[in-house]
C-alpha positions, 0 to 999 in steps of 0.5 A: 868274237873277242871281248878284252877290257883293261884297267890299271891299278896299283898294287898294294901289300896286306897280311903278307899278299901282293894284291890289287883292290878294285872298287866293286862301284867301278865298272871294271869290277863288274867286268873283271868278276867274270874271270875264273878262280883268281877273284875274291870280293872283300868287302867293298872290293874285287881282290886279286892276289898277285902270287910272289912267283908272278911278281917276280916274272913281271918285275912288279912290287908294292905300289907298281902300276899294273894293267889288268886286262880280261879277255873272255873270262881269261885274266892277263896281268902286265906292268905298265912301265918295265923296271930296270934290273942291275 
């Protein structure tokens, strides 16, 4: 049986890292916590670091809105809107 949940969050940059900060009080944080390997609790947030290579591949940068889906423990990140490349 497929178990997929999705939420949308803006990308932020802190200490040179591009990341998503999902408030732990949000129900989405609890659903995302079952994902393996890329998540870290940081204070009141669940931190998801987006590596530079992935950000380039997705065409996203700080401030962009991305959709984060957790499907049976596998995390998927995709842009909400595609960016035009010149």
